[in-house]
VOGU-3710 file (C-alpha; in Angstrom, 3 decimals, decimal comma):
1> paillphgah> 202,229/203,272/130,204  198,848/202,207/128,873  195,805/202,851/131,031  192,204/201,926/130,311  189,574/204,295/131,715  186,144/203,025/130,644  183,589/205,815/130,224  180,821/203,652/131,701  182,490/203,559/135,101  181,974/207,337/135,394
11> plreeydarl> 178,414/208,345/134,498  179,160/212,081/134,651  181,640/213,535/132,174  183,172/215,688/134,902  183,859/212,577/136,995  185,526/210,875/134,055  187,667/213,925/133,282  188,657/214,268/136,954  189,834/210,649/136,930  191,629/211,230/133,639
21> veelrrhdvn> 193,394/214,314/135,036  194,442/212,270/138,066  196,039/209,633/135,818  197,673/212,161/133,512  199,205/214,046/136,438  200,388/210,799/137,998  202,454/210,253/134,846  203,680/213,870/134,562  201,886/214,465/131,259  202,134/218,064/130,091
31> lvclagfmri> 200,414/217,868/126,685  197,166/215,994/126,003  196,605/214,906/122,396  193,130/213,698/121,465  192,545/211,565/118,373  189,290/209,729/117,840  188,244/210,673/121,378  184,662/211,459/120,243  183,652/213,032/123,549  183,345/216,644/124,553
41> vtpvllrafp> 185,895/217,326/127,270  184,806/219,290/130,297  186,333/222,338/131,975  187,806/219,907/134,535  190,346/218,693/131,958  190,778/222,066/130,264  191,553/223,873/133,546  194,097/221,204/134,472  195,896/221,586/131,111  195,273/225,159/129,899
51> ervlnihpsl> 196,213/225,525/126,230  197,767/222,045/126,455  194,956/219,914/124,978  195,141/219,303/121,223  192,571/217,745/118,914  192,583/216,857/115,235  189,519/217,274/113,039  188,933/216,223/109,405  187,935/219,624/108,021  189,367/223,079/107,605
61> lpafpgmhav> 187,781/224,556/110,689  185,747/226,585/111,344  183,967/224,845/108,451  182,164/221,602/109,272  182,704/221,137/113,022  181,378/218,112/114,859  180,487/214,721/113,486  180,556/213,717/109,798  182,778/216,580/108,646  183,766/214,844/105,404
71> rqalaagvri> 180,122/214,159/104,555  179,313/217,810/105,303  182,136/219,009/103,031  180,941/216,866/100,136  177,336/217,985/100,616  178,435/221,637/100,614  180,305/221,195/97,342  183,593/222,666/98,571  186,614/222,386/96,260  189,158/222,230/99,084
81> sgctvhlvde> 188,909/220,350/102,362  191,534/219,125/104,781  192,330/218,782/108,443  192,842/221,055/111,402  194,802/220,586/114,601  193,476/222,953/117,242  193,720/223,707/120,918  190,627/222,415/122,654  188,272/224,874/124,296  184,805/224,405/125,786
91> gtdsgpivvq> 183,095/224,442/122,384  182,887/221,754/119,725  185,908/221,999/117,410  186,068/225,718/118,131  189,484/226,186/119,723  192,399/228,217/118,354  193,899/226,677/115,214  197,512/225,461/115,352  197,974/223,708/111,977  195,822/223,166/108,907
101> aavpvldgds> 196,542/221,058/105,829  194,442/221,231/102,683  193,545/218,627/100,079  191,563/219,014/96,867  188,052/217,629/96,664  188,001/215,716/93,398  185,072/215,102/91,099  183,648/211,711/92,010  185,041/211,724/95,549  183,153/209,624/98,083
111> eetlaarilv> 183,348/210,015/101,840  185,867/207,183/101,847  188,182/208,575/99,155  188,173/212,108/100,550  188,616/210,851/104,127  191,599/208,756/103,009  193,234/211,787/101,367  192,622/213,870/104,490  194,024/211,110/106,729  197,372/211,281/104,914
121> qehrayprai> 197,575/214,966/105,836  196,403/214,306/109,397  199,384/211,990/109,834  201,649/214,879/108,799  199,846/217,737/110,552  199,371/216,235/114,010  203,043/215,465/114,725  203,935/218,951/113,454  201,382/220,595/115,749  202,523/218,513/118,710
131> dlvasgrata> 206,116/219,580/118,080  205,148/223,251/117,752  203,088/223,305/120,952  205,426/221,101/123,025  208,474/223,164/122,033  206,739/226,457/122,800  207,018/227,674/119,181  203,212/227,825/118,927  201,549/230,027/121,508  197,941/231,095/121,844
141> agrkvsvrat> 196,737/234,607/122,513  192,980/234,499/122,610  191,688/232,977/119,356  194,995/233,315/117,501  197,958/230,960/117,615  201,314/232,475/116,690  203,952/230,132/115,298  207,650/230,998/115,353  210,229/229,659/112,900  208,041/228,071/110,264
151> vgdpartias> 209,510/226,372/107,213  208,634/227,308/103,649  206,944/230,320/102,110  204,032/231,365/104,338  202,663/233,607/101,564  202,177/230,735/99,098  198,549/230,085/98,211  196,659/226,851/97,784  194,008/226,592/95,093  191,868/223,781/93,710
161> pplddg> 191,602/223,491/90,794  194,999/225,104/90,081  194,762/228,740/89,003  197,177/228,249/86,116  197,923/225,443/83,702  201,516/224,961/84,909
//
């Protein structure tokens, strides 16, 4: 089902989240996935779905939380950026990290070119994180998320520029 819940109809964030929780429960939702939500959720939503609210952010958190993460990364001169899927807590982009995907920051990158490269990884990382959390293979214990049965070599490193010529 598609439901429209205009923010303006609920002047207090807690009221909006209470209405949202009502709708989500009415449809037996058990995992809430935010993308482009651009609002801080309140404890009302977080208490209703403990460790069941995911968000995606265009940086390798904890670096560059909040708005304009790609701009912040470019201004900081980082060589690697990327995206993070995390469990939502009461802070801004501060919840336990489920999945991260890195991309190189290339000489001459603009916000648009770097954001486009990150978006490709977001489209890979978010479905993976959803699968891990929904299946119970990713579980949080405090700030740390443990993931069972990962694919690939977890000890492999990522470097930009490459550390060898091969």
